[in-house]
Every structure is written in C-alpha cells, then in structure tokens.
C-alpha positions in Angstrom: -89.4 118.5 -34.9 -87.8 115.7 -36.9 -84.9 117.7 -37.2 -84.8 118.1 -33.5 -84.8 114.8 -32.4 -81.7 114.1 -34.6 -79.6 116.5 -32.5 -76.9 114.8 -30.7 -74.3 115.9 -28.2 -70.9 114.6 -27.2 -67.4 115.3 -25.2 -64.0 115.3 -26.6 -61.2 116.2 -24.1 -57.8 117.1 -25.0 -54.5 118.0 -22.6 -52.3 121.1 -24.6 -48.9 121.9 -22.9 -47.2 125.1 -23.6 -43.7 125.3 -25.2 -43.0 127.7 -22.2 -44.2 127.7 -18.9 -46.8 131.4 -18.8 -48.2 132.9 -15.0 -50.3 135.6 -14.0 -50.7 136.7 -11.3 -52.7 133.7 -10.0 -51.4 131.0 -11.3 -48.5 129.0 -13.0 -49.5 127.3 -16.3 -47.3 124.9 -18.0 -50.5 122.8 -19.4 -53.9 123.0 -20.5 -56.7 120.9 -20.8 -59.8 122.0 -22.8 -63.1 120.1 -23.3 -65.1 120.5 -26.6 -68.2 120.5 -26.9 -69.7 118.8 -30.4 -72.9 119.0 -31.6 -74.5 117.3 -35.0 -77.6 117.6 -36.7 -79.2 116.2 -39.8 -75.6 116.5 -41.8 -74.6 120.1 -39.6 -72.2 119.9 -37.1 -71.3 122.7 -34.4 -68.4 122.9 -32.1 -67.7 125.1 -28.9 -64.6 125.5 -27.2 -64.8 125.3 -22.8 -61.5 126.6 -21.6 -61.1 126.3 -18.1 -57.8 128.5 -18.0 -60.0 131.6 -18.9 -61.9 130.8 -15.6 -60.7 131.0 -12.2 -63.8 129.1 -10.9 -63.2 126.0 -12.8 -59.5 125.7 -12.5 -60.6 125.2 -8.6 -61.7 122.2 -9.5 -61.4 120.5 -12.9 -63.1 117.5 -11.6 -66.4 119.0 -11.0 -66.3 120.8 -14.2 -66.2 117.9 -16.1 -68.9 116.4 -14.5 -70.7 119.3 -15.1 -69.9 119.2 -19.0 -70.8 115.4 -18.8 -74.5 116.4 -16.9 -74.6 119.1 -19.6 -74.1 117.2 -22.6 -77.3 114.5 -21.3 -79.6 117.6 -20.6 -79.0 118.9 -24.5 -79.7 115.4 -25.6 -82.7 115.0 -23.4 -84.0 118.3 -24.5 -82.7 118.9 -28.3 -83.4 122.2 -27.6 -80.7 124.7 -29.7 -81.4 127.9 -28.1 -78.5 128.9 -25.0 -81.6 130.2 -22.9 -82.8 126.5 -21.9 -79.3 125.8 -20.4 -79.0 128.6 -18.1 -79.9 127.2 -15.1 -77.9 123.8 -15.9 -74.9 125.9 -16.2 -72.2 127.2 -13.4 -69.2 128.2 -15.3 -68.5 131.0 -18.2 -66.2 128.7 -19.8 -68.8 126.4 -20.7 -71.4 128.5 -21.6 -68.9 130.4 -23.6 -68.4 126.9 -25.1 -72.1 126.0 -25.5 -72.9 129.5 -27.3 -70.0 128.8 -29.6 -71.2 125.4 -30.2 -74.7 126.8 -31.5 -73.5 129.3 -33.4 -71.3 127.1 -35.5 -74.4 124.7 -35.9 -77.0 127.5 -37.3 -74.1 129.3 -39.5 -72.0 126.2 -40.9 -68.6 125.3 -38.8 -66.3 126.6 -38.4 -68.0 129.9 -39.2 -69.5 131.9 -36.1 -70.7 134.9 -38.0 -71.0 136.0 -41.2 -68.8 139.6 -41.4 -66.0 141.0 -43.9 -63.4 139.3 -41.4 -64.8 136.1 -42.1 -64.7 136.0 -45.4 -61.1 137.7 -46.0 -62.2 141.0 -46.6 -60.7 143.0 -44.2 -58.8 142.6 -41.4 -59.4 143.4 -38.0 -56.5 145.1 -35.2 -55.8 143.1 -32.6 -53.1 143.4 -29.2 -50.6 141.1 -28.4 -50.0 139.6 -24.9 -47.4 140.2 -22.4 -47.4 137.1 -19.6 -45.5 137.5 -16.3 -42.5 135.6 -17.5 -41.8 138.2 -20.0 -40.7 140.5 -16.8 -39.2 137.8 -15.1 -35.5 137.8 -16.3 -34.4 141.4 -16.4 -35.3 144.9 -17.9 -33.5 144.6 -20.9 -35.0 140.9 -21.6 -38.4 142.5 -21.1 -37.8 145.6 -23.3 -36.5 143.6 -26.4 -39.9 141.3 -26.2 -41.5 144.5 -26.3 -39.5 145.8 -29.2 -39.8 142.8 -31.3 -43.7 142.9 -31.0 -43.6 146.6 -32.3 -41.4 145.7 -35.1 -43.9 142.7 -36.0 -46.5 145.6 -36.1 -48.6 145.8 -32.8 -49.6 149.2 -31.8 -51.3 148.0 -28.8 -49.6 145.6 -26.6 -51.6 144.0 -23.3 -49.4 143.1 -20.7 -50.1 141.5 -17.1 -48.6 143.1 -14.1 -48.8 142.0 -10.3 -46.9 143.6 -7.0 -44.4 141.6 -7.3 -43.1 142.9 -10.3 -45.0 146.0 -10.8 -42.1 148.6 -10.1 -39.7 147.2 -12.5 -42.5 147.1 -15.2 -43.7 150.4 -14.5 -39.9 151.7 -15.1 -40.0 149.6 -18.6 -43.3 151.6 -19.7 -41.6 154.8 -19.1 -39.0 153.8 -21.2 -41.2 152.6 -23.7 -43.1 155.9 -23.9 -39.6 157.6 -24.2 -39.0 155.5 -27.2 -42.6 154.4 -28.7 -44.7 157.4 -27.9 -47.3 156.3 -30.4 -48.0 152.8 -28.3 -51.0 152.0 -26.3 -50.3 149.7 -23.2 -53.7 147.4 -21.7 -52.8 146.6 -18.4 -54.3 143.3 -16.9 -54.0 143.5 -13.4 -56.0 140.2 -12.6 -57.5 141.8 -9.0 -54.0 141.9 -7.9 -54.3 145.4 -5.8 -54.9 144.7 -2.4 -57.6 147.1 -1.8 -59.3 150.0 -3.2 -56.9 152.7 -1.8 -53.7 150.8 -3.6 -55.5 150.3 -7.2 -56.2 154.5 -7.2 -52.6 154.7 -6.5 -51.6 152.4 -9.3 -54.5 153.6 -11.4 -53.0 157.2 -11.0 -49.4 156.0 -11.1 -50.2 154.6 -14.8 -52.6 157.1 -15.8 -49.4 159.5 -15.8 -47.6 157.7 -18.2 -49.6 158.8 -21.0 -49.7 155.8 -22.8 -52.3 153.2 -20.8 -55.1 152.6 -22.8 -57.0 151.1 -20.1 -56.9 148.5 -16.7 -58.6 145.5 -16.6 -60.1 144.0 -13.1 -57.8 146.2 -10.9 -59.1 144.5 -7.7 -60.2 140.5 -7.0 -64.0 140.1 -8.3 -66.7 140.5 -6.1 -66.0 143.9 -4.7 -69.1 145.9 -6.1 -69.1 148.6 -4.0 -65.4 149.3 -4.2 -65.3 148.1 -8.1 -68.5 150.9 -8.6 -66.0 153.6 -7.4 -63.1 152.7 -9.2 -65.2 152.8 -12.6 -66.8 156.5 -11.9 -63.7 158.1 -10.5 -60.4 156.4 -12.1 -58.9 158.5 -14.9 -58.3 155.0 -17.1 -61.4 153.4 -18.5 -61.5 150.1 -16.5 -62.3 147.3 -18.2 -64.1 143.6 -16.0 -62.8 140.5 -16.7 -63.1 137.7 -13.8 -66.2 140.4 -12.4 -68.3 139.3 -15.0 -67.7 135.4 -14.7 -70.6 133.1 -13.8 -73.3 136.0 -14.2 -74.8 134.4 -17.4 -77.7 135.9 -18.9 -77.6 138.9 -20.6 -80.1 141.1 -18.8 -78.6 140.5 -15.4 -75.2 141.5 -17.2 -76.7 144.7 -18.4 -78.4 145.4 -14.9 -75.0 144.7 -13.6 -73.0 147.3 -15.9 -75.5 149.1 -15.1 -74.9 149.4 -11.5 -71.3 149.9 -12.1 -72.0 152.9 -14.5 -69.5 151.4 -16.7 -69.2 151.2 -20.4 -67.4 147.4 -21.0 -64.4 147.5 -22.6 -63.7 144.9 -25.5 
C-alpha cells in the first residue's frame, strides 16, 4: 500500500512546429501541441504522449482537452491506481487514453520500455510504411512521382498516402504510373472519411482495387455511419481499416463488440 501512496502524476505541455506545412483531407497543420503525462513511483518513471493531432474531437476544442487532462491527473493522484480500468469513465478522448496507457506501461516496464521484444532489444527490425501527406500531391504530378520514387529508393515497399476528393484523380493517375514502374510496391490509402456517401466510396474502392497495388483503404466514409460502414466492410474488394471510427470507444469489450458488428478484422 505504501508503494501506491508514492504514485504521483503531473503534466508537461510542449509546442512543436513542422518544418513544412502538412495537411490531410480535414485540416492543415503548421504546429502541434502535445501534452505528456508523467508518472513517478518510488524511483520509477512513466511517460505517455497525448497527441491531439491524431484525435479530431480534441482538435475542435484544445482548451477542453487540457482541462480534462488536468482533472485526470488530479484523479490519478487521488486514486493512486496503476490499472487503466479505473480511469475509463473520466476519459473522453482517445489520445488521452493512449497517453495514459503508455505512461502506465512505461512505469511498469521501466521507461522508455513499453514492451519486451526482440525489436525493443535491437535483435530484430520490423517493417514500416512511409507516409505521403496531401501536400506531396499539391504541386504537380512530376513532383509527387519523384517523392514516391525517393521513398522506394530509401527501401520502403509499402507507402501510405492521404487522399481527398480535390486531388484524387491526379493521385489515381500517379498510382497507375507507379504500378507500371514498380509493380512490387504496395499502397495503403488513407481517405480520412473524404467520400461523401457509400455510393461514392464503392466507386473509388473498386477503382483503386483495379490498380492491383492497393493494400487497404482506411476510413473511406466519415465516422459514426455504422450501417454504411458495415456494408462497406462486408462488400468491399479491398480490406478496410478503421481509424476515426474507433475514437472514444475506450473499453476493450466495446471495441471487440464494434468490430464484430462491422464483421471486420481490423488492420494495423
């Protein structure tokens, strides 16, 4: 019990500026404010990152986001519990849940370690994808092609690209050229819910499927449209990954129930 009494929690707020402006189909980013949850217990420390850039609900009201974080840190100091289940009902934002889970894990496994694995011990690597934001496609096709080819030269065999309705025809043309030159490449498409309805979503899902290099599509329609998303997941020729759809669904049982409702094996 004495160990629990020594649990403390405080916050650090930092602003980071992007070297280049980036944007997806919903928003433009020039800087990002990140809050860090810092836990201490005896001689141990745990740190978790609460990053609202990944949480569209947080971005709508950062003041409210910060107030919830401050209230949560008070609750942690009061409860002195290191199990995430005690705090679900006090968390409204997925990015805060992520940060607190990360802080508890690093407190338990000795910061900065979260999980013990061959990767974290430097024995094995893991494959990762590169990412092309929308601004990579906002100049001309030649520029976008060069950006993609540079990533291929760097060794990436999977590239995730952001798409939106304004640029999608040019992006499709570029992917056709990439398929012709680099048929081994795999592309993951992140739509960020940009397709207005299920009919338009299926049109582009079929169009991208025909390219033969698309690994999956992420969040084709906006979140909250469960019926349409369920139909898309069942009938799409391309695998569907959820993103915004899972925001603010915190408990594991609820997440599992939702996945079953959509009849979907979630992609990572």
